[in-house]
C-alpha positions in Angstrom: 88.6 122.0 55.9 89.5 120.5 59.4 86.4 120.1 61.4 87.0 121.1 65.2 87.5 118.6 68.1 84.1 119.4 69.2 82.5 118.1 66.2 84.6 115.1 66.2 83.6 114.2 69.6 80.0 114.6 68.7 80.5 112.2 65.7 81.6 109.3 67.6 79.1 106.8 68.1 77.7 105.8 71.2 79.5 102.1 71.6 82.7 104.0 70.7 81.9 105.9 73.9 81.4 102.9 76.1 84.1 101.1 74.6 86.5 104.1 75.6 84.6 104.3 79.2 85.5 100.8 79.4 89.0 100.7 78.7 89.3 103.9 80.8 87.9 102.2 83.6 89.8 99.1 83.6 93.1 101.4 83.6 91.7 103.5 86.4 91.1 99.8 88.3 94.7 98.8 87.5 96.0 102.1 89.2 93.9 101.6 92.0 95.4 98.0 93.2 99.0 99.4 92.5 98.2 102.3 94.8 96.8 99.5 97.3 99.7 97.3 96.8 101.9 100.1 97.6 100.2 101.7 100.4 99.8 98.2 102.1 103.6 97.6 101.8 104.3 100.7 103.6 102.1 99.7 106.2 103.4 96.3 106.5 106.9 97.4 106.5 106.2 99.8 109.2 104.8 97.2 111.2 107.3 94.9 110.5 110.2 97.1 111.7 108.3 97.7 115.4 108.3 94.1 115.7 112.0 93.3 114.9 113.0 96.5 117.4 111.0 94.6 119.6 112.7 91.3 119.7 116.0 92.6 119.4 115.5 95.1 121.7 114.0 92.3 124.1 117.0 89.7 123.7 119.5 92.3 124.3 117.8 94.2 127.6 117.1 90.4 128.5 121.2 89.5 128.8 121.5 92.7 130.8 118.8 92.4 133.2 119.8 88.7 133.9 123.5 90.2 134.9 121.7 92.7 136.9 119.3 90.9 138.7 122.1 88.6 139.8 123.8 91.5 141.1 120.8 92.7 143.0 119.7 89.0 144.4 123.3 89.0 145.6 123.3 92.1 147.2 120.1 91.9 148.9 121.2 88.3 150.4 123.5 90.2 152.3 120.1 91.7 154.7 117.9 88.6 154.4 117.6 84.7 152.8 118.8 84.5 149.3 115.3 82.5 148.3 113.4 85.3 149.4 115.8 87.8 147.3 115.6 86.0 144.4 111.4 86.0 145.0 111.4 89.9 145.7 113.2 90.3 142.6 111.4 88.2 140.3 108.2 89.5 141.6 109.5 93.2 140.2 110.9 92.2 137.0 107.2 90.0 136.1 105.6 93.4 136.9 107.8 95.7 134.6 107.7 92.9 132.1 104.4 93.2 132.0 103.7 96.8 131.6 106.2 97.0 129.0 104.4 94.1 126.5 101.1 95.5 127.3 102.1 98.8 125.8 104.1 97.3 122.8 100.9 95.4 122.1 98.4 98.4 122.7 100.6 100.1 120.0 100.8 97.5 117.6 96.6 97.1 117.9 96.4 100.5 117.2 98.1 100.7 113.6 96.1 101.5 111.1 96.7 99.0 108.3 93.4 99.9 106.2 94.7 101.9 103.0 92.9 104.9 103.3 94.7 106.8 100.4 93.0 104.1 98.1 89.4 103.9 99.4 89.6 107.6 99.3 90.7 107.7 95.5 88.1 104.7 94.4 85.4 106.8 96.0 86.5 109.6 93.6 86.8 107.4 90.7 83.2 106.3 91.6 82.0 109.8 91.4 83.5 110.5 88.3 82.4 107.2 86.9 78.8 108.3 87.8 79.1 111.4 86.3 80.8 110.2 82.9 77.8 107.6 82.7 74.8 109.9 83.5 
């Protein structure tokens, strides 16, 4: 006659239970590490895309800006000395660049890199393990 599942669980030794718990804990740790790797990789990809966009956009914008600035300086040179026109345009361009760079750096600094899903999952796992041991 087959014994019920509950009876089989009661017959297992303490050593077997701890061995099973150690095996499950090892599996759990490996899964948490894999989750952290995936989460960090995803966040790093987003940061990399933003940095790449900043670089490419900056290079293209720089080429266009040089042509526009030359035109503005030449236009202003009709009303004032060329050196003064170049100085005024240079100061305005430098101010705009400062604000754009500051904004981009602030956004990069505010990017959260902590693997929050993994941290939450590890906390839940710790509670589970505590309940299993007690």
